[in-house]
Structures are given as structure tokens and as C-alpha cells.
N, C-alpha and C positions, 0 to 999 in steps of 0.2 A: 497484417498486424497480429499482435499477440497480447493477450491479457495475462497478467501475473497476479495471483492473489496470495498474500501472506496472511495466515490466520494465527492469531495469538489466543491461546486458551489459558486464562489466568487462574481459574479456580478461586480459592479464598484470597488470593493476592490482588483481586480486581479492584482498581481505583480509577473511576472514570475521569476525575479531574487530572490525575497524573497522566493518563493516556492522552488526553487532549493536549496537555502541556508538552509532552514528548513529541506528538505529531506536529504541533505548531513550531517547535524549535527546529524540527527537521525539514520543514516546508521549504525553506530557502535553498537547501542543498539540491532540490529537484529542478530548480529553474533552468539551470544550464546543463542538465544531463542529456547527452546526445541520444536521440531516438525516443525519448520519453514524451508522450503526448499529454497524458493526464495522470493524476493520482487522486484517489479518494480514500477517506477514512470512514469506516462503518463501525459503530459500536453497538453491541447487543448486551445491555446490562443484565438482562434476565439470564442469558446463558454464560455471562462473564467472558465474553469474547470481543475481540477487535479484529478488524480486517483492513488491510491496505489493498486497494485494487488499483493496479497500474495498467495503463494502455501504452504499448510500445509499437514503434514502426515495424520492428521485426523481432523474431526470436533471437537473432544474433545479438542485437542491442540488449535485450532483456537478460540473456544468459551471461553476457560480458559484465553486466552490472551486478547480478546476483551470484557472485562467486562464493565458494564455501567460506572464504575469509570474511566477506561482507555479511553473510548470514550469521556467522559467529559474532561479529560486532553488533549486529542488530539484536541478537539474542541477549547479549550482555547489557545493552542499553535498556531493553524492554523488560528484562528479568525473566523471560520465558522464551524458549525456542519456538519460532514460528514454523508451521507447515507451509510449504511453498508449492504452488500449483501453477503450471504453465498451460495455457489453453489458447488455441487459435481463435481468431475473431473473423467471422465470415462477412460481417457487414456492420457499419455504424451509420447512424442517421444524425445529421446536425439539426438541432432544434434551435430556432432563433430565440433570443432572449425576449421575454414579454416585458412590456412597459407597465409599471405599476403607477397609477396616478394617485 
């Protein structure tokens, strides 16, 4: 497996509501993406950053998804060019959902 982290550094253009809206509108696109196991959005308002953390079955799937053209489209949509980091995952642990009464 491989993890891919896209980091967006917004500076003065940071708008948390807009970031959440963009992430929500893109969520449906991920459902049928081959090789994608999960995606999470992290927002750090203090540092004016947002991160997308993807978990892929393989680096091949991840790299075929994050082509230079796709990164360019993502940058245009988000208004800032993300840094892209690929990292191998050595192990994951499934944690059962807790029931809240």
C-alpha cells in the first residue's frame, strides 16, 4: 500500500468553509476510483493548511491517478498548487466501529 498526501498552503486566501465545500463536492468522485481505499481531509486553520490523505492499494494506482494534468486541475480548483508526497505504508490496523448508546 501507499499513502499520498496533498498539502495545500493557503496563506491569506485561507477559507475553511470553502475548503470543506470543495472537499464535499469532490467526495463522490472518489467512490469508484480503482485502487483507492480511503481519503481523509485534514484542516489546520492556525497554519492555514489543508491536507488530503489518500490510502492506495499500490503506488501504481496512486501515480496513475495523480498525473501532472490532474495535479494542474486540482491546483486550479483549490486556487493553490499542492505539494504531493508518496510514502509506503508498512502496516494498517482495522479498528472496529464503536457503538454509541
